[in-house]
C-alpha positions in Angstrom: 0.0 0.0 0.0 1.1 3.6 -0.7 2.7 5.0 2.5 0.8 8.3 2.2 -2.4 6.5 1.6 -1.8 4.3 4.6 -1.1 7.4 6.7 -4.2 9.3 5.6 -6.7 6.4 5.0 -8.8 4.6 7.5 -11.3 1.9 6.7 -14.7 1.5 8.4 -13.4 -1.0 10.9 -10.5 1.2 12.0 -12.9 4.2 12.3 -15.3 2.1 14.4 -12.4 0.9 16.6 -11.1 4.5 17.0 -14.5 5.7 18.3 -15.1 2.6 20.4 -11.8 3.1 22.2 -12.4 6.8 22.6 -15.9 6.3 24.1 -14.6 3.6 26.3 -11.9 6.0 27.7 -14.4 8.7 28.6 -17.1 6.3 29.9 -17.5 4.5 33.3 -15.8 1.1 33.5 -19.2 -0.6 33.9 -20.5 0.7 30.6 -22.6 -1.8 28.6 -20.6 -3.1 25.6 -23.6 -3.3 23.4 -24.5 0.4 24.1 -20.8 1.3 23.6 -20.6 -0.4 20.3 -23.8 1.2 19.1 -22.6 4.7 20.1 -19.3 4.1 18.4 -21.1 3.1 15.2 -23.1 6.3 15.4 -19.9 8.3 15.4 -18.0 6.1 12.9 -20.7 6.3 10.2 -23.8 8.2 11.0 -25.7 6.3 8.3 -24.6 5.0 5.0 -28.2 5.1 3.7 -29.2 8.6 4.9 -26.7 11.4 4.6 -25.6 13.0 7.9 -27.5 16.2 8.6 -25.6 19.5 8.9 -27.8 20.9 11.6 -30.5 20.1 14.1 -32.9 22.1 11.9 -32.4 19.5 9.3 -33.4 16.8 11.7 -36.5 18.7 12.7 -37.5 19.3 9.1 -36.9 15.7 8.0 -38.2 13.8 11.0 -40.6 15.9 13.0 -42.5 17.6 10.1 -42.8 14.4 8.0 -45.7 12.2 9.3 -44.5 9.2 7.3 -41.6 8.8 9.8 -43.9 8.1 12.8 -44.5 4.5 11.8 -41.0 3.6 10.5 -38.7 2.1 13.1 -35.6 2.5 11.0 -36.2 6.1 10.2 -37.0 6.9 13.9 -33.8 5.1 14.9 -31.8 7.1 12.3 -33.4 10.4 13.7 -32.4 9.4 17.2 -28.9 8.6 16.2 -28.5 11.9 14.3 -29.8 13.8 17.3 -27.2 12.0 19.4 -24.5 12.9 16.9 -25.3 16.6 16.5 -26.5 17.4 20.1 -23.6 15.3 21.6 -20.4 15.1 19.5 -21.1 18.5 17.8 -22.7 20.1 20.9 -20.3 23.0 20.9 -21.1 24.0 17.4 -24.9 23.4 17.8 -25.3 25.1 21.3 -25.0 28.6 19.8 -28.1 28.1 17.7 -30.2 25.4 19.2 -31.8 24.3 22.5 -29.7 21.2 23.2 -31.9 19.8 26.0 -35.0 20.1 23.8 -33.2 18.2 21.0 -32.0 15.6 23.5 -35.6 14.9 24.6 -36.6 14.7 20.9 -33.8 12.2 20.2 -34.8 10.1 23.2 -38.3 10.2 22.0 -37.2 9.0 18.5 -35.4 6.0 20.1 -38.3 5.2 22.4 -40.8 5.2 19.5 -38.4 3.2 17.3 -38.2 0.6 20.2 -42.0 0.2 20.3 -42.1 -0.4 16.5 -39.1 -2.7 16.3 -40.0 -6.4 15.7 -36.7 -7.9 16.9 -36.9 -8.1 20.7 -33.1 -7.6 21.3 -32.9 -4.6 19.1 -36.1 -3.2 20.7 -34.5 -3.5 24.1 -31.3 -1.7 22.9 -33.3 1.1 21.4 -35.4 1.4 24.6 -32.2 1.6 26.7 -30.7 4.2 24.4 -33.9 6.3 24.8 -33.6 6.0 28.6 -29.9 6.8 28.6 -29.9 9.3 25.8 -28.7 12.2 28.0 -25.8 10.4 29.6 -24.7 9.1 26.2 -25.1 12.6 24.7 -22.8 14.0 27.4 -20.3 11.2 26.7 -20.2 12.1 23.0 -19.6 15.7 24.0 -16.9 14.8 26.4 -15.1 12.7 23.7 -15.4 15.5 21.2 -13.7 17.9 23.7 -11.0 15.4 24.5 -10.2 14.9 20.9 -10.2 18.6 20.2 -7.8 19.2 23.2 -5.3 16.5 22.3 -2.1 17.5 20.7 -1.8 16.5 17.1 -0.6 12.9 16.7 2.0 14.1 14.3 4.0 17.3 15.0 3.3 20.1 12.6 6.2 20.9 10.2 8.6 23.5 11.4 8.6 26.8 9.4 11.7 27.2 7.3 14.5 29.1 9.0 15.4 32.4 7.4 19.1 33.2 7.4 
Protein backbone atom coordinates (compact mmCIF):
# COMPACT_ATOMS: atom_id res chain seq x y z
CA UNK A 1 0.00 0.00 0.00
CA UNK A 2 1.15 3.55 -0.72
CA UNK A 3 2.69 5.00 2.51
CA UNK A 4 0.85 8.32 2.16
CA UNK A 5 -2.44 6.54 1.56
CA UNK A 6 -1.80 4.35 4.59
CA UNK A 7 -1.11 7.44 6.71
CA UNK A 8 -4.25 9.29 5.62
CA UNK A 9 -6.66 6.42 5.03
CA UNK A 10 -8.81 4.56 7.51
CA UNK A 11 -11.34 1.89 6.71
CA UNK A 12 -14.72 1.46 8.42
CA UNK A 13 -13.38 -1.04 10.93
CA UNK A 14 -10.50 1.24 11.98
CA UNK A 15 -12.86 4.19 12.33
CA UNK A 16 -15.28 2.15 14.43
CA UNK A 17 -12.41 0.93 16.62
CA UNK A 18 -11.12 4.50 17.04
CA UNK A 19 -14.49 5.73 18.33
CA UNK A 20 -15.11 2.59 20.38
CA UNK A 21 -11.82 3.05 22.25
CA UNK A 22 -12.39 6.80 22.58
CA UNK A 23 -15.86 6.34 24.08
CA UNK A 24 -14.56 3.59 26.32
CA UNK A 25 -11.88 5.98 27.65
CA UNK A 26 -14.42 8.66 28.60
CA UNK A 27 -17.08 6.25 29.93
CA UNK A 28 -17.55 4.54 33.26
CA UNK A 29 -15.81 1.15 33.54
CA UNK A 30 -19.22 -0.55 33.93
CA UNK A 31 -20.55 0.72 30.58
CA UNK A 32 -22.60 -1.83 28.63
CA UNK A 33 -20.56 -3.07 25.64
CA UNK A 34 -23.59 -3.27 23.36
CA UNK A 35 -24.46 0.36 24.06
CA UNK A 36 -20.81 1.34 23.64
CA UNK A 37 -20.59 -0.41 20.27
CA UNK A 38 -23.84 1.18 19.08
CA UNK A 39 -22.65 4.66 20.08
CA UNK A 40 -19.27 4.09 18.41
CA UNK A 41 -21.08 3.10 15.22
CA UNK A 42 -23.13 6.32 15.37
CA UNK A 43 -19.88 8.29 15.42
CA UNK A 44 -18.03 6.09 12.91
CA UNK A 45 -20.67 6.27 10.22
CA UNK A 46 -23.79 8.16 11.04
CA UNK A 47 -25.66 6.27 8.34
CA UNK A 48 -24.64 5.02 4.96
CA UNK A 49 -28.22 5.11 3.68
CA UNK A 50 -29.20 8.57 4.91
CA UNK A 51 -26.71 11.44 4.60
CA UNK A 52 -25.63 12.96 7.89
CA UNK A 53 -27.49 16.21 8.60
CA UNK A 54 -25.60 19.47 8.88
CA UNK A 55 -27.78 20.94 11.63
CA UNK A 56 -30.48 20.13 14.13
CA UNK A 57 -32.91 22.11 11.95
CA UNK A 58 -32.44 19.47 9.25
CA UNK A 59 -33.43 16.76 11.73
CA UNK A 60 -36.52 18.72 12.72
CA UNK A 61 -37.50 19.31 9.08
CA UNK A 62 -36.95 15.71 7.99
CA UNK A 63 -38.24 13.77 10.97
CA UNK A 64 -40.65 15.93 12.95
CA UNK A 65 -42.51 17.57 10.11
CA UNK A 66 -42.82 14.37 8.04
CA UNK A 67 -45.74 12.22 9.28
CA UNK A 68 -44.46 9.18 7.31
CA UNK A 69 -41.61 8.81 9.81
CA UNK A 70 -43.91 8.15 12.78
CA UNK A 71 -44.45 4.50 11.84
CA UNK A 72 -41.02 3.63 10.50
CA UNK A 73 -38.70 2.13 13.13
CA UNK A 74 -35.55 2.49 11.01
CA UNK A 75 -36.23 6.15 10.22
CA UNK A 76 -36.98 6.89 13.87
CA UNK A 77 -33.78 5.15 14.93
CA UNK A 78 -31.83 7.15 12.34
CA UNK A 79 -33.39 10.36 13.65
CA UNK A 80 -32.41 9.44 17.22
CA UNK A 81 -28.86 8.62 16.16
CA UNK A 82 -28.55 11.88 14.26
CA UNK A 83 -29.81 13.84 17.29
CA UNK A 84 -27.20 12.05 19.38
CA UNK A 85 -24.46 12.88 16.89
CA UNK A 86 -25.28 16.57 16.53
CA UNK A 87 -26.46 17.35 20.08
CA UNK A 88 -23.64 15.28 21.56
CA UNK A 89 -20.45 15.10 19.54
CA UNK A 90 -21.13 18.45 17.85
CA UNK A 91 -22.68 20.09 20.91
CA UNK A 92 -20.25 23.03 20.95
CA UNK A 93 -21.14 23.97 17.38
CA UNK A 94 -24.88 23.42 17.84
CA UNK A 95 -25.26 25.07 21.27
CA UNK A 96 -24.95 28.57 19.83
CA UNK A 97 -28.06 28.13 17.71
CA UNK A 98 -30.17 25.36 19.24
CA UNK A 99 -31.75 24.32 22.51
CA UNK A 100 -29.69 21.19 23.19
CA UNK A 101 -31.89 19.84 26.05
CA UNK A 102 -34.96 20.08 23.80
CA UNK A 103 -33.23 18.17 20.99
CA UNK A 104 -31.96 15.61 23.52
CA UNK A 105 -35.57 14.95 24.56
CA UNK A 106 -36.56 14.74 20.92
CA UNK A 107 -33.76 12.22 20.22
CA UNK A 108 -34.76 10.11 23.23
CA UNK A 109 -38.34 10.17 21.96
CA UNK A 110 -37.23 8.98 18.52
CA UNK A 111 -35.40 6.01 20.07
CA UNK A 112 -38.35 5.23 22.36
CA UNK A 113 -40.83 5.23 19.48
CA UNK A 114 -38.44 3.16 17.33
CA UNK A 115 -38.24 0.60 20.15
CA UNK A 116 -42.02 0.19 20.26
CA UNK A 117 -42.12 -0.41 16.50
CA UNK A 118 -39.08 -2.72 16.33
CA UNK A 119 -40.00 -6.37 15.72
CA UNK A 120 -36.69 -7.89 16.91
CA UNK A 121 -36.85 -8.10 20.74
CA UNK A 122 -33.10 -7.65 21.33
CA UNK A 123 -32.95 -4.57 19.08
CA UNK A 124 -36.11 -3.17 20.70
CA UNK A 125 -34.48 -3.49 24.15
CA UNK A 126 -31.33 -1.73 22.93
CA UNK A 127 -33.35 1.13 21.43
CA UNK A 128 -35.38 1.43 24.62
CA UNK A 129 -32.17 1.56 26.68
CA UNK A 130 -30.74 4.23 24.36
CA UNK A 131 -33.93 6.25 24.84
CA UNK A 132 -33.64 6.02 28.62
CA UNK A 133 -29.90 6.76 28.64
CA UNK A 134 -29.90 9.34 25.85
CA UNK A 135 -28.69 12.24 28.00
CA UNK A 136 -25.76 10.37 29.60
CA UNK A 137 -24.69 9.15 26.16
CA UNK A 138 -25.09 12.63 24.69
CA UNK A 139 -22.80 13.98 27.41
CA UNK A 140 -20.30 11.18 26.75
CA UNK A 141 -20.23 12.08 23.05
CA UNK A 142 -19.63 15.74 23.97
CA UNK A 143 -16.85 14.75 26.40
CA UNK A 144 -15.13 12.66 23.71
CA UNK A 145 -15.38 15.54 21.25
CA UNK A 146 -13.73 17.92 23.75
CA UNK A 147 -10.99 15.40 24.54
CA UNK A 148 -10.20 14.86 20.87
CA UNK A 149 -10.15 18.60 20.23
CA UNK A 150 -7.84 19.20 23.19
CA UNK A 151 -5.34 16.45 22.32
CA UNK A 152 -2.12 17.54 20.70
CA UNK A 153 -1.75 16.50 17.10
CA UNK A 154 -0.61 12.93 16.74
CA UNK A 155 2.02 14.10 14.33
CA UNK A 156 4.02 17.25 15.00
CA UNK A 157 3.29 20.06 12.56
CA UNK A 158 6.16 20.88 10.21
CA UNK A 159 8.55 23.55 11.40
CA UNK A 160 8.62 26.77 9.42
CA UNK A 161 11.73 27.22 7.33
CA UNK A 162 14.54 29.12 9.03
CA UNK A 163 15.42 32.39 7.43
CA UNK A 164 19.11 33.23 7.44
